[in-house]
C-alpha positions as CSV (number, residue, x, y, z in Angstrom):
1,M,20.4,0.9,14.1
2,N,21.4,-2.1,13.3
3,F,19.9,-4.5,10.8
4,N,22.1,-7.7,11.8
5,L,19.4,-10.7,11.8
6,S,19.6,-12.6,14.9
7,E,19.5,-15.9,14.7
8,Q,15.6,-15.9,15.1
9,Q,15.1,-13.6,12.9
10,R,16.7,-15.4,10.7
11,M,15.0,-18.6,11.2
12,L,11.8,-16.7,11.1
13,Q,12.0,-15.8,7.9
14,K,13.3,-18.7,6.7
15,A,10.1,-19.9,7.9
16,A,7.9,-17.6,6.0
17,K,10.5,-17.9,2.8
18,D,9.6,-21.8,3.3
19,F,5.7,-20.9,4.0
20,A,5.4,-18.8,0.5
21,S,7.4,-21.4,-1.2
22,K,5.1,-24.0,-1.2
23,L,2.4,-23.7,-0.1
24,I,1.4,-19.5,-0.8
25,K,3.5,-19.9,-4.8
26,P,1.6,-23.0,-6.6
27,Q,-1.1,-20.9,-6.1
28,A,-0.3,-17.4,-6.3
29,A,-1.3,-17.4,-10.0
30,E,-4.7,-18.6,-9.5
31,I,-5.8,-16.3,-6.6
32,D,-5.0,-14.0,-9.3
33,A,-6.7,-15.2,-12.4
34,S,-10.0,-15.7,-10.2
35,G,-9.8,-13.6,-7.7
36,Q,-11.1,-16.0,-5.3
37,F,-10.2,-15.2,-1.8
38,P,-8.1,-17.7,-0.4
39,F,-9.6,-18.4,2.8
40,E,-7.7,-21.5,3.6
41,L,-4.2,-19.9,3.2
42,A,-5.3,-17.2,5.3
43,K,-6.3,-20.4,7.5
44,E,-3.0,-21.4,7.8
45,I,-1.3,-17.7,8.5
46,G,-3.7,-17.4,11.5
47,K,-2.2,-21.4,12.3
48,R,1.6,-20.5,11.7
49,G,0.8,-17.9,14.1
50,Y,2.2,-15.2,11.8
51,Q,-1.1,-13.2,12.0
52,G,-0.2,-11.3,15.8
53,L,3.7,-11.5,14.6
54,P,4.4,-8.3,15.9
55,Y,2.3,-8.7,19.8
56,P,3.0,-9.7,22.7
57,T,3.0,-13.6,24.1
58,E,0.5,-12.5,26.5
59,Y,-2.5,-11.2,24.5
60,G,-1.7,-14.2,21.9
61,G,1.2,-12.5,19.6
62,G,4.4,-14.0,18.1
63,G,6.6,-12.1,20.3
64,A,8.8,-10.8,17.0
65,G,7.7,-7.7,17.3
66,Y,7.7,-5.5,13.9
67,F,11.5,-6.0,13.5
68,G,10.8,-9.3,12.8
69,Y,6.8,-8.6,11.4
70,A,8.4,-6.9,8.6
71,L,10.5,-10.3,8.0
72,A,8.4,-11.8,7.2
73,L,5.6,-10.2,5.4
74,E,8.2,-9.8,2.8
75,Q,8.7,-13.4,2.5
76,L,5.2,-13.6,1.8
77,C,4.2,-10.8,-0.7
78,Q,7.3,-12.1,-2.8
79,V,5.3,-15.3,-3.5
80,S,1.9,-13.3,-3.3
81,M,1.3,-10.1,-2.3
82,T,-2.5,-10.4,-1.9
83,V,-2.3,-13.9,0.9
84,G,0.8,-10.9,2.4
85,A,-2.3,-8.4,2.6
86,I,-4.1,-11.1,4.6
87,M,-1.8,-10.8,7.1
88,A,-0.9,-7.0,7.3
89,I,-4.6,-5.8,7.3
90,N,-4.9,-8.5,9.8
91,T,-2.7,-6.1,12.1
92,V,-4.8,-2.9,12.1
93,P,-7.2,-3.9,13.7
94,Q,-4.8,-5.1,16.0
95,E,-2.6,-2.0,16.4
96,A,-5.7,0.2,17.4
97,I,-6.4,-2.9,20.2
98,I,-3.4,-2.9,21.5
99,R,-2.9,1.1,21.5
100,F,-6.1,2.3,22.8
101,G,-7.3,-1.1,24.3
102,S,-8.1,-1.7,27.9
103,E,-6.6,-4.7,29.5
104,E,-9.8,-6.6,28.9
105,Q,-10.2,-6.1,24.8
106,K,-6.8,-6.8,24.8
107,K,-7.6,-10.0,25.9
108,R,-10.9,-10.4,24.3
109,L,-10.6,-9.5,21.3
110,L,-7.0,-8.4,20.6
111,A,-6.1,-12.3,21.6
112,P,-8.4,-14.4,19.7
113,L,-6.9,-11.8,16.7
114,A,-3.0,-12.7,17.3
115,R,-4.1,-16.4,17.6
116,G,-4.9,-16.5,14.6
117,E,-8.4,-18.0,15.6
118,K,-10.6,-15.0,13.8
119,L,-9.7,-12.4,10.5
120,G,-10.3,-8.6,11.1
121,G,-10.7,-5.9,8.7
122,I,-11.1,-2.3,8.4
123,A,-14.0,0.3,7.5
124,F,-13.1,3.5,7.0
125,T,-13.7,5.0,3.6
126,E,-16.5,6.1,1.9
127,A,-18.1,5.4,-1.7
128,E,-18.3,9.9,-1.7
129,T,-16.2,11.0,1.2
130,G,-13.2,9.3,0.5
131,S,-11.9,9.2,3.4
132,D,-11.8,12.2,4.4
133,P,-12.3,12.1,8.2
134,Q,-14.7,15.5,8.5
135,A,-16.6,13.5,5.7
136,I,-17.5,10.6,7.1
137,T,-21.5,10.3,6.8
138,T,-21.6,6.2,8.5
139,T,-23.0,7.3,11.7
140,S,-22.9,6.2,15.4
141,K,-25.7,6.4,18.1
142,K,-25.9,5.7,21.8
143,S,-29.0,3.4,22.3
144,G,-28.8,1.4,26.0
145,D,-25.6,0.9,27.0
146,G,-24.5,0.3,23.0
147,Y,-24.6,1.9,19.7
148,I,-26.8,1.5,16.7
149,I,-24.4,2.0,13.4
150,N,-26.3,2.7,9.9
151,G,-23.7,4.2,6.6
152,Q,-21.9,2.1,3.8
153,K,-18.0,1.6,3.6
154,Q,-15.8,1.1,0.2
155,F,-13.3,-0.7,-0.4
156,V,-13.2,-3.3,3.3
157,A,-10.7,-6.0,2.6
158,L,-11.4,-9.2,3.6
159,A,-14.3,-8.4,4.0
160,P,-15.7,-12.3,3.0
161,A,-13.5,-14.1,5.5
162,A,-13.4,-11.2,8.3
163,N,-15.0,-12.5,11.6
164,L,-14.4,-9.2,13.6
165,T,-13.7,-5.1,11.5
166,L,-12.8,-2.0,13.6
167,V,-15.5,1.1,11.6
168,F,-15.3,4.0,12.3
169,A,-18.6,6.6,12.5
170,K,-19.7,9.6,13.2
171,G,-20.6,10.6,17.3
172,E,-23.3,12.4,18.9
173,G,-20.0,15.3,19.4
174,K,-17.7,15.9,17.6
175,G,-15.0,13.4,16.6
176,L,-15.2,9.7,15.0
177,N,-16.0,6.6,17.1
178,A,-14.0,3.7,16.7
179,L,-15.9,0.3,17.0
180,V,-14.8,-3.4,16.2
181,I,-17.9,-5.2,15.2
182,D,-18.5,-8.5,15.0
183,T,-19.4,-9.2,10.9
184,A,-21.8,-11.6,12.2
185,S,-24.4,-9.3,13.9
186,E,-27.6,-8.7,12.3
187,G,-27.5,-5.3,9.4
188,Y,-23.9,-6.6,8.4
189,N,-24.0,-7.3,5.1
190,V,-21.2,-7.6,2.9
191,R,-22.6,-6.4,-1.2
192,E,-20.7,-6.2,-4.7
193,P,-17.2,-6.5,-4.3
194,C,-15.2,-3.9,-6.1
195,Q,-13.1,-5.0,-9.1
196,T,-9.5,-3.5,-8.7
197,M,-6.3,-4.2,-11.1
198,G,-4.5,-5.7,-8.8
199,L,-4.7,-7.9,-5.0
200,K,-7.1,-9.6,-6.8
201,G,-8.5,-12.5,-4.6
202,L,-7.8,-9.8,-1.5
203,G,-12.0,-9.7,-1.0
204,T,-12.2,-5.9,-1.4
205,S,-15.9,-5.2,-0.9
206,V,-19.3,-3.0,-0.5
207,V,-20.1,-3.1,2.8
208,Y,-23.8,-2.1,4.2
209,L,-23.6,-1.4,8.2
210,D,-28.1,-0.8,8.6
211,D,-28.8,-0.2,12.3
212,V,-26.0,-2.7,13.2
213,R,-26.1,-2.6,17.0
214,V,-22.9,-3.3,18.8
215,P,-22.2,-3.6,22.6
216,G,-20.4,-0.1,24.7
217,E,-17.7,-2.3,25.6
218,N,-16.3,-2.9,22.5
219,L,-15.6,1.3,22.1
220,L,-12.0,1.7,21.7
221,G,-10.4,4.8,23.5
222,E,-12.9,7.4,24.2
223,E,-16.0,9.2,21.9
224,G,-14.6,11.0,19.9
225,Q,-11.3,9.9,19.3
226,G,-11.2,8.0,16.5
227,F,-9.6,9.8,14.6
228,D,-6.1,9.7,16.4
229,I,-6.5,5.8,16.8
230,L,-7.1,5.8,12.7
231,R,-3.9,7.8,12.7
232,E,-2.3,5.5,14.7
233,A,-2.9,2.1,13.4
234,I,-3.0,3.2,9.9
235,S,0.7,3.5,9.9
236,L,1.1,0.5,10.2
237,G,-0.6,-0.5,7.2
238,R,1.7,1.8,5.6
239,L,4.6,0.4,6.9
240,G,2.8,-3.1,5.3
241,A,2.1,-1.7,2.0
242,A,5.8,-0.8,2.3
243,V,7.1,-3.8,2.7
244,E,4.3,-5.1,-0.5
245,G,6.3,-2.7,-2.5
246,V,10.1,-3.5,-1.6
247,A,8.5,-7.2,-1.5
248,V,6.8,-6.9,-5.4
249,A,10.3,-5.1,-6.3
250,Q,12.6,-7.4,-5.0
251,A,10.2,-10.9,-7.2
252,A,10.4,-8.0,-10.3
253,L,14.2,-8.1,-9.5
254,D,14.4,-12.0,-9.4
255,I,12.6,-12.7,-12.8
256,A,14.2,-10.5,-14.7
257,I,17.8,-11.9,-13.5
258,D,17.2,-15.2,-14.1
259,Y,16.0,-14.3,-17.7
260,A,18.4,-12.1,-18.6
261,K,20.8,-14.8,-17.8
262,Q,18.2,-17.2,-20.4
263,R,17.7,-15.6,-22.8
264,K,20.2,-15.2,-25.7
265,A,21.0,-12.5,-28.1
266,M,23.8,-12.5,-31.2
267,G,25.0,-15.7,-29.2
268,K,24.8,-14.4,-25.6
269,P,23.0,-13.7,-23.0
270,I,21.3,-10.6,-22.7
271,A,22.3,-10.3,-19.1
272,K,25.1,-9.8,-20.6
273,L,24.6,-6.4,-22.6
274,P,25.3,-3.1,-21.1
275,T,22.3,-1.8,-21.3
276,I,20.7,-5.1,-19.5
277,Q,23.7,-4.5,-16.5
278,W,22.3,-1.0,-16.2
279,H,18.7,-2.0,-15.9
280,L,19.6,-4.9,-13.2
281,A,21.8,-2.5,-11.4
282,E,19.6,0.4,-10.6
283,M,16.4,-1.9,-9.7
284,A,19.0,-3.6,-7.2
285,S,20.2,-0.1,-6.2
286,R,16.5,1.0,-4.9
287,I,15.4,-1.9,-4.0
288,E,18.3,-1.5,-1.4
289,A,17.2,1.8,-0.5
290,A,13.5,1.0,0.0
291,R,14.2,-1.6,2.1
292,L,16.2,0.3,4.6
293,L,13.4,3.1,5.0
294,V,11.5,-0.2,6.1
295,Y,13.5,-1.5,8.1
296,R,14.2,1.6,10.0
297,A,10.6,2.3,10.1
298,A,9.5,-1.0,11.7
299,F,13.1,-0.5,14.0
300,A,11.3,2.6,15.1
301,R,7.9,1.0,16.0
302,D,9.5,-1.6,18.3
303,Q,11.5,1.6,20.2
304,G,7.4,2.7,21.3
305,P,7.3,6.3,19.1
306,D,4.9,7.0,16.7
307,I,6.1,6.2,13.0
308,K,3.4,8.5,11.4
309,Y,6.5,10.2,9.9
310,E,9.0,7.0,8.8
311,S,5.9,5.3,8.0
312,S,4.9,7.4,4.9
313,L,7.9,7.9,4.1
314,A,8.3,3.4,3.8
315,K,5.5,3.6,1.7
316,L,5.4,7.0,-0.1
317,F,9.0,6.1,-1.6
318,A,8.2,1.5,-1.9
319,S,5.1,2.4,-3.9
320,R,8.0,4.5,-6.5
321,I,10.1,2.1,-6.8
322,A,7.5,-1.0,-6.8
323,V,6.2,0.6,-9.6
324,E,9.7,1.9,-12.0
325,V,11.2,-1.2,-10.6
326,T,8.7,-3.8,-12.2
327,D,8.3,-1.1,-15.5
328,M,11.8,-1.8,-15.7
329,A,11.9,-5.1,-15.5
330,M,9.3,-5.5,-17.9
331,Q,11.9,-4.3,-20.5
332,V,14.3,-6.7,-19.4
333,G,11.4,-8.9,-20.7
334,G,10.2,-7.6,-23.9
335,S,7.7,-8.8,-25.0
336,Y,7.8,-12.2,-22.8
337,G,6.9,-10.0,-19.2
338,T,3.4,-8.2,-20.7
339,M,2.2,-12.3,-21.3
340,T,-1.0,-12.6,-19.0
341,T,0.3,-16.6,-17.7
342,M,3.7,-15.1,-17.1
343,P,4.4,-13.5,-12.8
344,L,5.7,-9.8,-14.2
345,E,2.1,-9.0,-15.6
346,R,1.1,-9.6,-11.7
347,L,3.1,-7.7,-10.5
348,Y,3.4,-4.7,-12.4
349,R,-0.3,-4.6,-11.5
350,D,0.0,-5.3,-7.8
351,A,2.6,-3.0,-7.3
352,K,0.9,-0.1,-8.8
353,M,-1.9,-0.7,-5.8
354,T,0.7,-0.1,-3.9
355,E,0.7,3.7,-4.7
356,I,-3.5,3.7,-3.9
357,Y,-4.2,2.0,-0.9
358,V,-3.2,2.5,2.7
359,G,-3.1,6.4,1.7
360,I,-2.4,7.6,-2.0
361,S,0.9,9.1,-2.2
362,E,-0.1,12.3,-1.7
363,I,-1.9,12.3,1.0
364,Q,1.7,10.2,2.3
365,R,3.5,13.7,0.8
366,N,1.3,15.6,2.9
367,I,2.0,14.1,6.3
368,I,6.0,14.2,5.5
369,A,5.3,18.0,4.7
370,E,3.4,18.6,7.4
371,R,6.3,17.2,9.9
372,L,9.2,18.8,7.9
373,I,7.7,22.2,8.5
374,E,6.1,22.3,12.0
């Protein structure tokens, strides 16, 4: 694995950093404070080609691969994890379509998502059953040449803005079905928002599905193959969450360094104090280790094999160091770090979310352990 960036990758990284600095950063605090979904920034992500970065140009993508995707996503998330997560979550339905969709589905469903013309989400988790595929209660019953969907989904991100949602529902036989639903369909209702401690403004909501009719041509893969599709697609979601963890940790370290250089105690910057230096050095070493795991997972996806193991490793470690590093940055910042008007407090809350969403850490440990003992 060679992580020396090509000229094209450096340009992609710089362009993403400039976009984040000029357009996202001025709005980051307000998005968190208001909890309102940033519709205009979501459109900008699409217009600038970030929505379909990993995917082939023939399907409307940017052709940058998964490594290029990780490089760009990290820059956005350093400024606002919420805005970066819009880009990351949208790739999950795209990944399902590119891996399991027919050629016709790739052109009809993937291309508009990759080009940024539409926004896509995913609906799997349920209020009573969590993320247990065996306990899913949402149903998909055949009706003519299509399906009728009934059920309720919890924690559906991007819900107010998504045009297409990848929904997992119990089939009439064994297993789950994976269906792409047009959110303008009758019976698809976005209900109350889910108020979470971090990732505010992501539009996470409860969605009701009341006799939603879905054409048969929107079934991905075969009937009953839904869980396999989920496991494959969600591994990219975990890679995205791992990138977010690294980005939040890096942002916290940058703030801690700046503060330590400016804050004085006993006539000199606290950056000269050994205890502060130990914090900074520990933060940097953990971030670099997590970043390497993330890059390894992205590199592996570019080579073709599944990354269930690699993405779980990256998410487990990166989410943990995100929490640990933001905690250490708060210690460096002292009382100033706890102020709600300062970005560290937001980073601290967002960091915890990386341990929870797209599969809690305990699930990642199960996936890793299964590979180790198989």
